[in-house]
N, CA, C and O atoms as a Maestro MAE file, in Angstrom:
{
 s_m_m2io_version
 :::
 2.0.0
}

f_m_ct {
 s_m_title
 :::
 protein
 m_atom[200] {
  # First column is atom index #
  i_m_mmod_type
  r_m_x_coord
  r_m_y_coord
  r_m_z_coord
  i_m_residue_number
  s_m_chain_name
  s_m_pdb_residue_name
  s_m_pdb_atom_name
  i_m_atomic_number
  :::
  1 25 0.902 -0.957 0.022 1 A "MET " " N  " 7
  2 3 -0.442 0.536 -0.829 1 A "MET " " CA " 6
  3 2 0.684 1.353 0.146 1 A "MET " " C  " 6
  4 15 1.352 1.098 1.148 1 A "MET " " O  " 8
  5 25 0.460 2.578 -0.844 2 A "ILE " " N  " 7
  6 3 1.538 3.582 -0.879 2 A "ILE " " CA " 6
  7 2 0.576 4.458 0.148 2 A "ILE " " C  " 6
  8 15 -0.642 4.383 0.307 2 A "ILE " " O  " 8
  9 25 1.642 5.396 0.848 3 A "VAL " " N  " 7
  10 3 1.458 5.688 2.334 3 A "VAL " " CA " 6
  11 2 1.792 7.199 1.883 3 A "VAL " " C  " 6
  12 15 1.251 8.141 2.463 3 A "VAL " " O  " 8
  13 25 3.017 7.463 0.468 4 A "ASP " " N  " 7
  14 3 3.537 8.799 0.814 4 A "ASP " " CA " 6
  15 2 3.141 8.623 -0.773 4 A "ASP " " C  " 6
  16 15 3.274 7.427 -1.035 4 A "ASP " " O  " 8
  17 25 2.816 9.170 -1.642 5 A "ILE " " N  " 7
  18 3 1.508 9.403 -2.807 5 A "ILE " " CA " 6
  19 2 3.438 11.558 -3.096 5 A "ILE " " C  " 6
  20 15 4.663 11.459 -3.172 5 A "ILE " " O  " 8
  21 25 3.383 11.637 -3.098 6 A "THR " " N  " 7
  22 3 4.486 12.225 -3.240 6 A "THR " " CA " 6
  23 2 5.619 11.866 -3.559 6 A "THR " " C  " 6
  24 15 6.053 12.136 -4.679 6 A "THR " " O  " 8
  25 25 6.683 10.863 -2.233 7 A "GLY " " N  " 7
  26 3 7.390 9.996 -2.617 7 A "GLY " " CA " 6
  27 2 7.269 9.034 -3.328 7 A "GLY " " C  " 6
  28 15 8.426 8.653 -3.506 7 A "GLY " " O  " 8
  29 25 6.500 8.278 -3.946 8 A "GLU " " N  " 7
  30 3 6.769 7.348 -4.788 8 A "GLU " " CA " 6
  31 2 6.131 7.822 -6.049 8 A "GLU " " C  " 6
  32 15 5.405 7.013 -6.626 8 A "GLU " " O  " 8
  33 25 6.306 9.142 -6.624 9 A "ILE " " N  " 7
  34 3 5.691 9.919 -7.779 9 A "ILE " " CA " 6
  35 2 7.193 9.975 -7.594 9 A "ILE " " C  " 6
  36 15 7.862 9.071 -8.093 9 A "ILE " " O  " 8
  37 25 7.960 11.236 -6.726 10 A "ILE " " N  " 7
  38 3 9.556 11.033 -6.724 10 A "ILE " " CA " 6
  39 2 10.341 10.104 -6.817 10 A "ILE " " C  " 6
  40 15 11.529 10.397 -6.949 10 A "ILE " " O  " 8
  41 25 9.996 8.852 -6.785 11 A "ASN " " N  " 7
  42 3 10.245 7.754 -6.533 11 A "ASN " " CA " 6
  43 2 11.274 7.118 -8.150 11 A "ASN " " C  " 6
  44 15 12.405 6.713 -8.417 11 A "ASN " " O  " 8
  45 25 9.326 7.528 -9.179 12 A "LYS " " N  " 7
  46 3 9.493 7.128 -10.284 12 A "LYS " " CA " 6
  47 2 10.489 8.260 -11.690 12 A "LYS " " C  " 6
  48 15 11.174 8.048 -12.690 12 A "LYS " " O  " 8
  49 25 9.958 9.493 -10.876 13 A "LEU " " N  " 7
  50 3 10.469 10.494 -11.601 13 A "LEU " " CA " 6
  51 2 12.420 9.967 -11.579 13 A "LEU " " C  " 6
  52 15 13.218 10.485 -12.360 13 A "LEU " " O  " 8
  53 25 12.667 9.326 -10.959 14 A "TYR " " N  " 7
  54 3 13.875 9.940 -9.744 14 A "TYR " " CA " 6
  55 2 14.792 8.708 -11.315 14 A "TYR " " C  " 6
  56 15 15.822 8.898 -11.963 14 A "TYR " " O  " 8
  57 25 13.732 7.523 -11.351 15 A "LYS " " N  " 7
  58 3 13.961 6.708 -12.527 15 A "LYS " " CA " 6
  59 2 13.949 6.213 -13.085 15 A "LYS " " C  " 6
  60 15 14.177 5.029 -13.337 15 A "LYS " " O  " 8
  61 25 13.422 7.700 -13.789 16 A "ILE " " N  " 7
  62 3 13.087 7.953 -15.420 16 A "ILE " " CA " 6
  63 2 14.607 9.042 -15.839 16 A "ILE " " C  " 6
  64 15 15.406 8.883 -16.762 16 A "ILE " " O  " 8
  65 25 14.580 10.089 -14.808 17 A "ALA " " N  " 7
  66 3 15.716 11.492 -14.823 17 A "ALA " " CA " 6
  67 2 16.174 11.093 -13.501 17 A "ALA " " C  " 6
  68 15 15.500 11.307 -12.493 17 A "ALA " " O  " 8
  69 25 18.067 10.132 -13.475 18 A "PRO " " N  " 7
  70 3 18.312 10.197 -12.058 18 A "PRO " " CA " 6
  71 2 19.430 12.391 -11.485 18 A "PRO " " C  " 6
  72 15 19.781 13.258 -10.684 18 A "PRO " " O  " 8
  73 25 19.359 11.987 -12.444 19 A "ASN " " N  " 7
  74 3 20.376 13.211 -13.175 19 A "ASN " " CA " 6
  75 2 19.663 14.854 -12.188 19 A "ASN " " C  " 6
  76 15 20.190 15.851 -11.694 19 A "ASN " " O  " 8
  77 25 18.784 14.531 -12.269 20 A "SER " " N  " 7
  78 3 17.022 15.723 -11.739 20 A "SER " " CA " 6
  79 2 17.422 16.372 -10.084 20 A "SER " " C  " 6
  80 15 17.916 15.807 -9.109 20 A "SER " " O  " 8
  81 25 17.258 16.878 -10.160 21 A "ASN " " N  " 7
  82 3 16.895 17.758 -8.705 21 A "ASN " " CA " 6
  83 2 15.264 18.113 -8.262 21 A "ASN " " C  " 6
  84 15 14.593 19.026 -8.743 21 A "ASN " " O  " 8
  85 25 14.782 17.041 -7.115 22 A "PHE " " N  " 7
  86 3 13.574 17.120 -7.178 22 A "PHE " " CA " 6
  87 2 13.231 18.310 -5.913 22 A "PHE " " C  " 6
  88 15 13.992 18.980 -5.215 22 A "PHE " " O  " 8
  89 25 11.779 18.229 -5.976 23 A "TYR " " N  " 7
  90 3 11.308 19.507 -4.980 23 A "TYR " " CA " 6
  91 2 10.308 19.104 -4.602 23 A "TYR " " C  " 6
  92 15 9.673 18.395 -5.383 23 A "TYR " " O  " 8
  93 25 9.803 19.353 -3.389 24 A "ARG " " N  " 7
  94 3 8.618 19.120 -3.237 24 A "ARG " " CA " 6
  95 2 7.411 19.739 -2.380 24 A "ARG " " C  " 6
  96 15 6.335 19.287 -1.990 24 A "ARG " " O  " 8
  97 25 8.374 21.554 -2.201 25 A "ASP " " N  " 7
  98 3 8.142 22.584 -1.986 25 A "ASP " " CA " 6
  99 2 9.078 24.738 -3.249 25 A "ASP " " C  " 6
  100 15 10.061 25.402 -3.578 25 A "ASP " " O  " 8
  101 25 8.586 24.681 -3.256 26 A "ASN " " N  " 7
  102 3 9.185 26.063 -3.883 26 A "ASN " " CA " 6
  103 2 9.969 26.675 -2.798 26 A "ASN " " C  " 6
  104 15 9.837 26.999 -1.618 26 A "ASN " " O  " 8
  105 25 10.761 26.682 -3.650 27 A "VAL " " N  " 7
  106 3 12.331 27.464 -3.201 27 A "VAL " " CA " 6
  107 2 13.067 29.083 -4.282 27 A "VAL " " C  " 6
  108 15 13.466 29.418 -5.398 27 A "VAL " " O  " 8
  109 25 12.713 29.767 -2.344 28 A "LYS " " N  " 7
  110 3 12.442 31.135 -3.069 28 A "LYS " " CA " 6
  111 2 13.978 31.350 -3.980 28 A "LYS " " C  " 6
  112 15 13.707 31.770 -5.105 28 A "LYS " " O  " 8
  113 25 15.186 31.205 -3.815 29 A "GLY " " N  " 7
  114 3 15.928 31.213 -4.773 29 A "GLY " " CA " 6
  115 2 16.020 30.693 -5.753 29 A "GLY " " C  " 6
  116 15 17.054 30.938 -6.374 29 A "GLY " " O  " 8
  117 25 14.838 29.558 -6.504 30 A "GLY " " N  " 7
  118 3 14.958 29.544 -7.482 30 A "GLY " " CA " 6
  119 2 15.223 27.798 -7.405 30 A "GLY " " C  " 6
  120 15 15.018 27.150 -6.379 30 A "GLY " " O  " 8
  121 25 15.707 27.216 -8.680 31 A "PHE " " N  " 7
  122 3 15.272 26.052 -8.658 31 A "PHE " " CA " 6
  123 2 17.132 25.373 -8.949 31 A "PHE " " C  " 6
  124 15 17.932 26.305 -8.859 31 A "PHE " " O  " 8
  125 25 17.710 24.207 -9.207 32 A "LYS " " N  " 7
  126 3 19.113 24.357 -9.812 32 A "LYS " " CA " 6
  127 2 17.688 22.973 -10.747 32 A "LYS " " C  " 6
  128 15 16.925 22.040 -10.498 32 A "LYS " " O  " 8
  129 25 18.328 24.050 -12.106 33 A "GLN " " N  " 7
  130 3 17.828 23.132 -13.187 33 A "GLN " " CA " 6
  131 2 18.886 21.189 -13.993 33 A "GLN " " C  " 6
  132 15 20.087 20.922 -14.027 33 A "GLN " " O  " 8
  133 25 17.883 20.518 -14.369 34 A "PRO " " N  " 7
  134 3 16.664 19.880 -14.391 34 A "PRO " " CA " 6
  135 2 16.002 19.845 -13.264 34 A "PRO " " C  " 6
  136 15 16.768 19.431 -12.393 34 A "PRO " " O  " 8
  137 25 15.256 20.007 -12.961 35 A "ALA " " N  " 7
  138 3 14.457 20.057 -11.492 35 A "ALA " " CA " 6
  139 2 13.252 19.762 -12.470 35 A "ALA " " C  " 6
  140 15 13.079 20.028 -13.660 35 A "ALA " " O  " 8
  141 25 12.138 18.821 -11.100 36 A "PHE " " N  " 7
  142 3 10.718 18.160 -11.191 36 A "PHE " " CA " 6
  143 2 10.550 18.981 -9.419 36 A "PHE " " C  " 6
  144 15 11.012 18.719 -8.309 36 A "PHE " " O  " 8
  145 25 9.290 20.445 -10.192 37 A "LEU " " N  " 7
  146 3 8.975 19.720 -8.697 37 A "LEU " " CA " 6
  147 2 7.294 19.080 -8.510 37 A "LEU " " C  " 6
  148 15 6.578 19.133 -9.510 37 A "LEU " " O  " 8
  149 25 6.730 18.499 -7.235 38 A "VAL " " N  " 7
  150 3 5.982 17.553 -7.284 38 A "VAL " " CA " 6
  151 2 5.610 18.161 -5.701 38 A "VAL " " C  " 6
  152 15 6.281 18.417 -4.701 38 A "VAL " " O  " 8
  153 25 3.825 18.256 -6.147 39 A "ASN " " N  " 7
  154 3 3.474 19.355 -5.374 39 A "ASN " " CA " 6
  155 2 2.429 18.902 -5.411 39 A "ASN " " C  " 6
  156 15 1.830 18.879 -6.486 39 A "ASN " " O  " 8
  157 25 1.531 18.099 -3.598 40 A "LEU " " N  " 7
  158 3 0.235 17.740 -3.515 40 A "LEU " " CA " 6
  159 2 -0.558 18.443 -3.152 40 A "LEU " " C  " 6
  160 15 -0.458 19.061 -2.092 40 A "LEU " " O  " 8
  161 25 -1.247 18.498 -3.704 41 A "VAL " " N  " 7
  162 3 -2.750 19.635 -3.833 41 A "VAL " " CA " 6
  163 2 -4.026 19.092 -3.089 41 A "VAL " " C  " 6
  164 15 -4.558 17.982 -3.053 41 A "VAL " " O  " 8
  165 25 -4.282 20.181 -2.567 42 A "SER " " N  " 7
  166 3 -5.604 19.525 -2.088 42 A "SER " " CA " 6
  167 2 -7.134 19.576 -2.226 42 A "SER " " C  " 6
  168 15 -7.834 20.544 -1.926 42 A "SER " " O  " 8
  169 25 -7.457 18.674 -2.605 43 A "MET " " N  " 7
  170 3 -8.659 18.696 -3.215 43 A "MET " " CA " 6
  171 2 -10.045 18.371 -2.405 43 A "MET " " C  " 6
  172 15 -10.037 17.884 -1.275 43 A "MET " " O  " 8
  173 25 -11.564 18.795 -3.323 44 A "SER " " N  " 7
  174 3 -12.142 18.190 -2.399 44 A "SER " " CA " 6
  175 2 -13.822 17.484 -3.949 44 A "SER " " C  " 6
  176 15 -13.887 17.543 -5.176 44 A "SER " " O  " 8
  177 25 -14.734 16.962 -2.900 45 A "LEU " " N  " 7
  178 3 -15.369 16.146 -4.208 45 A "LEU " " CA " 6
  179 2 -16.300 16.086 -3.841 45 A "LEU " " C  " 6
  180 15 -16.231 15.416 -2.810 45 A "LEU " " O  " 8
  181 25 -17.697 16.512 -4.103 46 A "GLN " " N  " 7
  182 3 -18.890 17.213 -4.103 46 A "GLN " " CA " 6
  183 2 -20.193 15.932 -5.019 46 A "GLN " " C  " 6
  184 15 -19.390 15.102 -5.444 46 A "GLN " " O  " 8
  185 25 -21.100 15.611 -5.308 47 A "LYS " " N  " 7
  186 3 -21.912 14.053 -5.460 47 A "LYS " " CA " 6
  187 2 -22.172 15.350 -6.434 47 A "LYS " " C  " 6
  188 15 -21.276 16.183 -6.299 47 A "LYS " " O  " 8
  189 25 -23.024 15.662 -7.232 48 A "GLN " " N  " 7
  190 3 -23.413 16.435 -7.665 48 A "GLN " " CA " 6
  191 2 -24.744 15.153 -8.316 48 A "GLN " " C  " 6
  192 15 -24.309 14.131 -8.848 48 A "GLN " " O  " 8
  193 25 -26.452 15.375 -8.185 49 A "PHE " " N  " 7
  194 3 -27.376 14.899 -8.695 49 A "PHE " " CA " 6
  195 2 -27.857 15.572 -9.976 49 A "PHE " " C  " 6
  196 15 -28.251 16.738 -9.969 49 A "PHE " " O  " 8
  197 25 -27.818 14.818 -11.077 50 A "PHE " " N  " 7
  198 3 -28.272 15.551 -12.083 50 A "PHE " " CA " 6
  199 2 -31.040 15.216 -12.315 50 A "PHE " " C  " 6
  200 15 -31.662 15.813 -13.193 50 A "PHE " " O  " 8
  :::
 }
 m_bond[199] {
  # First column is bond index #
  i_m_from
  i_m_to
  i_m_order
  :::
  1 1 2 1
  2 2 3 1
  3 3 4 2
  4 3 5 1
  5 5 6 1
  6 6 7 1
  7 7 8 2
  8 7 9 1
  9 9 10 1
  10 10 11 1
  11 11 12 2
  12 11 13 1
  13 13 14 1
  14 14 15 1
  15 15 16 2
  16 15 17 1
  17 17 18 1
  18 18 19 1
  19 19 20 2
  20 19 21 1
  21 21 22 1
  22 22 23 1
  23 23 24 2
  24 23 25 1
  25 25 26 1
  26 26 27 1
  27 27 28 2
  28 27 29 1
  29 29 30 1
  30 30 31 1
  31 31 32 2
  32 31 33 1
  33 33 34 1
  34 34 35 1
  35 35 36 2
  36 35 37 1
  37 37 38 1
  38 38 39 1
  39 39 40 2
  40 39 41 1
  41 41 42 1
  42 42 43 1
  43 43 44 2
  44 43 45 1
  45 45 46 1
  46 46 47 1
  47 47 48 2
  48 47 49 1
  49 49 50 1
  50 50 51 1
  51 51 52 2
  52 51 53 1
  53 53 54 1
  54 54 55 1
  55 55 56 2
  56 55 57 1
  57 57 58 1
  58 58 59 1
  59 59 60 2
  60 59 61 1
  61 61 62 1
  62 62 63 1
  63 63 64 2
  64 63 65 1
  65 65 66 1
  66 66 67 1
  67 67 68 2
  68 67 69 1
  69 69 70 1
  70 70 71 1
  71 71 72 2
  72 71 73 1
  73 73 74 1
  74 74 75 1
  75 75 76 2
  76 75 77 1
  77 77 78 1
  78 78 79 1
  79 79 80 2
  80 79 81 1
  81 81 82 1
  82 82 83 1
  83 83 84 2
  84 83 85 1
  85 85 86 1
  86 86 87 1
  87 87 88 2
  88 87 89 1
  89 89 90 1
  90 90 91 1
  91 91 92 2
  92 91 93 1
  93 93 94 1
  94 94 95 1
  95 95 96 2
  96 95 97 1
  97 97 98 1
  98 98 99 1
  99 99 100 2
  100 99 101 1
  101 101 102 1
  102 102 103 1
  103 103 104 2
  104 103 105 1
  105 105 106 1
  106 106 107 1
  107 107 108 2
  108 107 109 1
  109 109 110 1
  110 110 111 1
  111 111 112 2
  112 111 113 1
  113 113 114 1
  114 114 115 1
  115 115 116 2
  116 115 117 1
  117 117 118 1
  118 118 119 1
  119 119 120 2
  120 119 121 1
  121 121 122 1
  122 122 123 1
  123 123 124 2
  124 123 125 1
  125 125 126 1
  126 126 127 1
  127 127 128 2
  128 127 129 1
  129 129 130 1
  130 130 131 1
  131 131 132 2
  132 131 133 1
  133 133 134 1
  134 134 135 1
  135 135 136 2
  136 135 137 1
  137 137 138 1
  138 138 139 1
  139 139 140 2
  140 139 141 1
  141 141 142 1
  142 142 143 1
  143 143 144 2
  144 143 145 1
  145 145 146 1
  146 146 147 1
  147 147 148 2
  148 147 149 1
  149 149 150 1
  150 150 151 1
  151 151 152 2
  152 151 153 1
  153 153 154 1
  154 154 155 1
  155 155 156 2
  156 155 157 1
  157 157 158 1
  158 158 159 1
  159 159 160 2
  160 159 161 1
  161 161 162 1
  162 162 163 1
  163 163 164 2
  164 163 165 1
  165 165 166 1
  166 166 167 1
  167 167 168 2
  168 167 169 1
  169 169 170 1
  170 170 171 1
  171 171 172 2
  172 171 173 1
  173 173 174 1
  174 174 175 1
  175 175 176 2
  176 175 177 1
  177 177 178 1
  178 178 179 1
  179 179 180 2
  180 179 181 1
  181 181 182 1
  182 182 183 1
  183 183 184 2
  184 183 185 1
  185 185 186 1
  186 186 187 1
  187 187 188 2
  188 187 189 1
  189 189 190 1
  190 190 191 1
  191 191 192 2
  192 191 193 1
  193 193 194 1
  194 194 195 1
  195 195 196 2
  196 195 197 1
  197 197 198 1
  198 198 199 1
  199 199 200 2
  :::
 }
}
């Protein structure tokens, strides 16, 4: 069972591009390229009846 979704995404990206930098949050000084920003976005869903 996957507990840390963001961590699993970073692991998969690392297998594809191992020489890249991976960030979970914005960096004030900027990113070292090549880089991936993997950030979890909260959302909620509501059921709608037609």
